[in-house]
C-alpha positions as CSV (number, residue, x, y, z in Angstrom):
1,X,-6.3,-82.3,-42.4
2,X,-6.6,-80.7,-45.9
3,X,-10.0,-79.3,-44.9
4,X,-8.6,-77.7,-41.8
5,X,-5.7,-76.1,-43.7
6,X,-8.1,-74.8,-46.3
7,X,-10.4,-73.4,-43.6
8,X,-7.4,-71.7,-41.9
9,X,-6.2,-70.1,-45.1
10,X,-9.8,-68.8,-45.9
11,X,-10.1,-67.3,-42.4
12,X,-6.6,-65.7,-42.7
13,X,-7.5,-64.3,-46.1
14,X,-10.7,-62.8,-44.8
15,X,-8.9,-61.1,-41.9
16,X,-6.3,-59.8,-44.3
17,X,-9.0,-58.2,-46.5
18,X,-10.6,-56.6,-43.5
19,X,-7.3,-55.1,-42.3
20,X,-6.7,-53.7,-45.8
21,X,-10.2,-52.2,-46.0
22,X,-9.7,-50.6,-42.6
23,X,-6.4,-49.1,-43.6
24,X,-7.7,-47.6,-46.9
25,X,-9.5,-44.6,-45.3
26,X,-6.5,-43.7,-43.2
27,X,-4.3,-43.8,-46.3
28,X,-6.7,-41.6,-48.2
29,X,-6.9,-39.1,-45.2
30,X,-3.1,-39.0,-45.1
31,X,-2.9,-38.3,-48.8
32,X,-5.5,-35.6,-48.6
33,X,-3.7,-33.9,-45.7
34,X,-0.4,-34.1,-47.5
35,X,-2.1,-32.5,-50.6
36,X,-3.6,-29.7,-48.5
37,X,-0.2,-29.0,-46.9
38,X,1.5,-29.0,-50.3
39,X,-1.0,-26.4,-51.6
40,X,-0.5,-24.2,-48.5
41,X,3.3,-24.5,-48.8
42,X,3.1,-23.4,-52.5
43,X,0.8,-20.6,-51.6
44,X,3.1,-19.3,-48.9
45,X,6.2,-19.6,-51.1
46,X,4.4,-17.5,-53.8
47,X,3.4,-14.9,-51.2
48,X,6.9,-14.7,-49.7
49,X,8.5,-13.9,-53.1
50,X,6.1,-11.0,-53.7
51,X,6.0,-9.5,-50.2
52,X,7.9,-6.3,-49.3
53,X,6.7,-5.8,-45.7
54,X,4.9,-7.9,-43.1
55,X,3.4,-6.6,-39.8
56,X,1.9,-8.8,-37.1
57,X,-0.2,-7.3,-34.4
58,X,-1.4,-9.2,-31.3
59,X,-4.3,-8.7,-28.9
60,X,-4.2,-9.4,-25.1
61,X,-5.0,-13.1,-25.8
62,X,-2.1,-13.6,-28.2
63,X,-4.3,-13.7,-31.3
64,X,-2.9,-12.0,-34.4
65,X,-3.8,-9.6,-37.1
66,X,-1.3,-9.8,-40.0
67,X,-0.8,-7.2,-42.7
68,X,1.4,-8.1,-45.7
69,X,2.3,-5.6,-48.4
70,X,3.6,-6.5,-51.9
71,X,6.4,-5.3,-54.1
72,X,5.3,-3.2,-57.2
73,X,4.4,-4.3,-60.6
74,X,3.5,-2.2,-63.6
75,X,5.3,1.0,-64.5
76,X,3.1,1.2,-67.5
77,X,1.5,4.1,-69.3
78,X,-2.2,5.0,-69.1
79,X,-3.9,7.5,-71.4
80,X,-7.1,9.1,-70.1
81,X,-10.1,9.9,-72.3
82,X,-8.8,13.4,-72.8
83,X,-5.4,12.1,-74.1
84,X,-3.3,12.9,-71.0
85,X,-0.7,10.3,-70.3
86,X,0.1,8.9,-66.8
87,X,2.3,6.2,-65.4
88,X,0.8,3.7,-63.0
89,X,2.1,1.0,-60.5
90,X,0.1,-1.8,-59.0
91,X,0.5,-3.1,-55.4
92,X,-1.6,-5.4,-53.2
93,X,-2.1,-5.8,-49.5
94,X,-3.4,-8.9,-47.6
95,X,-5.0,-8.7,-44.2
96,X,-5.3,-11.9,-42.2
97,X,-7.6,-11.9,-39.2
98,X,-6.5,-14.6,-36.7
99,X,-8.5,-13.1,-33.8
100,X,-11.8,-14.4,-32.5
101,X,-13.8,-11.4,-33.8
102,X,-14.8,-10.1,-37.2
103,X,-12.6,-7.3,-38.5
104,X,-14.3,-4.3,-40.1
105,X,-11.8,-2.4,-42.3
106,X,-12.4,1.0,-43.9
107,X,-10.1,2.9,-46.1
108,X,-10.5,6.3,-47.9
109,X,-8.3,8.3,-50.2
110,X,-9.3,11.9,-51.3
111,X,-9.4,13.0,-54.9
112,X,-6.2,15.0,-54.7
113,X,-2.7,13.6,-55.2
114,X,0.2,13.4,-52.8
115,X,3.7,14.8,-53.2
116,X,6.4,12.3,-52.1
117,X,9.4,14.0,-50.4
118,X,11.8,11.2,-51.5
119,X,10.7,11.8,-55.2
120,X,10.8,15.7,-55.6
121,X,8.2,17.2,-57.9
122,X,6.3,13.9,-58.3
123,X,2.7,13.6,-57.3
124,X,0.8,10.4,-56.9
125,X,-2.9,9.7,-56.7
126,X,-4.0,6.5,-54.9
127,X,-6.9,4.4,-56.2
128,X,-8.5,1.3,-54.7
129,X,-10.0,-1.1,-57.4
130,X,-12.9,-3.3,-56.1
131,X,-11.3,-6.5,-57.4
132,X,-10.3,-9.3,-55.0
133,X,-6.7,-10.3,-55.2
134,X,-5.7,-14.0,-54.7
135,X,-2.4,-15.7,-54.5
136,X,-2.9,-17.5,-57.9
137,X,-2.6,-14.1,-59.5
138,X,0.8,-13.2,-58.2
139,X,2.8,-14.3,-61.3
140,X,0.4,-12.5,-63.7
141,X,0.8,-9.1,-65.3
142,X,-0.2,-6.4,-62.9
143,X,-0.9,-9.2,-60.4
144,X,-3.9,-10.2,-62.5
145,X,-5.7,-6.9,-62.1
146,X,-8.3,-6.8,-64.9
147,X,-10.0,-3.9,-66.6
148,X,-7.6,-1.4,-65.1
149,X,-7.9,1.1,-68.0
150,X,-11.7,1.1,-67.7
151,X,-11.5,1.5,-63.9
152,X,-9.1,4.5,-64.3
153,X,-11.3,6.1,-67.0
154,X,-14.2,6.1,-64.6
155,X,-12.4,6.9,-61.3
156,X,-9.3,9.0,-62.0
157,X,-11.0,12.2,-60.9
158,X,-12.8,10.7,-57.9
159,X,-12.0,9.9,-54.3
160,X,-11.4,6.2,-53.6
161,X,-12.6,4.0,-50.8
162,X,-12.7,0.4,-49.6
163,X,-14.7,-1.5,-47.0
164,X,-14.1,-5.1,-46.1
165,X,-15.4,-7.4,-43.4
166,X,-12.9,-10.2,-42.6
167,X,-14.2,-13.0,-40.4
168,X,-12.1,-14.8,-37.8
169,X,-9.5,-17.1,-39.3
170,X,-10.0,-15.5,-42.8
171,X,-7.9,-13.3,-45.1
172,X,-8.7,-10.7,-47.6
173,X,-6.5,-9.1,-50.3
174,X,-7.0,-5.9,-52.3
175,X,-5.2,-3.9,-54.9
176,X,-3.7,-0.4,-54.6
177,X,-2.9,1.5,-57.8
178,X,-0.6,4.5,-57.7
179,X,-1.0,6.9,-60.6
180,X,1.8,9.5,-61.2
181,X,0.0,12.7,-62.3
182,X,3.2,14.5,-63.2
183,X,5.5,14.0,-66.2
184,X,8.9,12.3,-66.0
185,X,8.0,9.7,-63.4
186,X,11.1,8.0,-62.1
187,X,12.6,6.4,-59.0
188,X,11.8,3.5,-56.8
189,X,8.4,3.1,-55.1
190,X,7.7,1.1,-52.0
191,X,4.4,1.2,-50.2
192,X,2.6,-0.5,-47.3
193,X,-0.4,-0.5,-45.1
194,X,0.2,-0.4,-41.3
195,X,-1.8,0.0,-38.1
196,X,-1.4,2.4,-35.1
197,X,-4.1,1.8,-32.5
198,X,-7.3,1.6,-34.6
199,X,-5.9,3.9,-37.3
200,X,-4.7,2.7,-40.7
201,X,-1.8,4.4,-42.4
202,X,-0.5,3.9,-46.0
203,X,3.1,4.8,-46.6
204,X,4.6,5.7,-50.0
205,X,8.4,5.7,-49.5
206,X,8.8,8.3,-46.7
207,X,5.3,9.7,-47.0
208,X,2.9,8.4,-44.3
209,X,-0.9,8.9,-45.0
210,X,-3.7,8.4,-42.6
211,X,-6.2,6.5,-44.7
212,X,-8.8,4.7,-42.5
213,X,-9.5,2.6,-39.4
214,X,-10.6,-0.8,-38.1
215,X,-13.0,-1.8,-35.3
216,X,-10.6,-4.0,-33.3
217,X,-8.8,-2.5,-30.3
218,X,-5.7,-3.0,-28.3
219,X,-3.6,-4.6,-31.0
220,X,0.2,-4.3,-30.4
221,X,2.9,-4.5,-33.1
222,X,5.2,-7.5,-32.6
223,X,8.8,-6.4,-32.7
């Protein structure tokens, strides 16, 4: 009788160990999934705080292209190699390609500056640093844009361009620097990239500037 009870307890213990070992991978997978969701939630929360405008465009299959534009940071002074003082502001834009095709994005800004009707007698030059923006940089000074003075020294009197290939289900973010080339810079600046057909437009307050194009067609803005 004692041997039978001992044998039964041993078998029960073995089955219990097997059940525990089977459940361990599932528990680990659940924890990993929760961790990934937590990171994504934190990322989205950080983005939401910094975003000024968000545009979603859909193709005929319902797939989206999303453009998100940030609020400004900066308002700092920059002195060029000749001693002239400017004021700059830093923005960023994120483009998310949720379609089934690679997105080819091209942007170009000329060497000259733009007058903004909402800010009389103020002219702004637009520059596109090559640095990649990531959400971890959102809390940082100038959104984490490094070596800005060096970039401005080399590019202040040049045109500015950007080319990005964004694969399906991927996102890419880039910086935009506005440099006020006139004295007495003041007023509120709000900017944003948007799409009309295949044409890209960059808006500074009430000034809309055609600045590039994409390869994807038939994308309609969601109201």
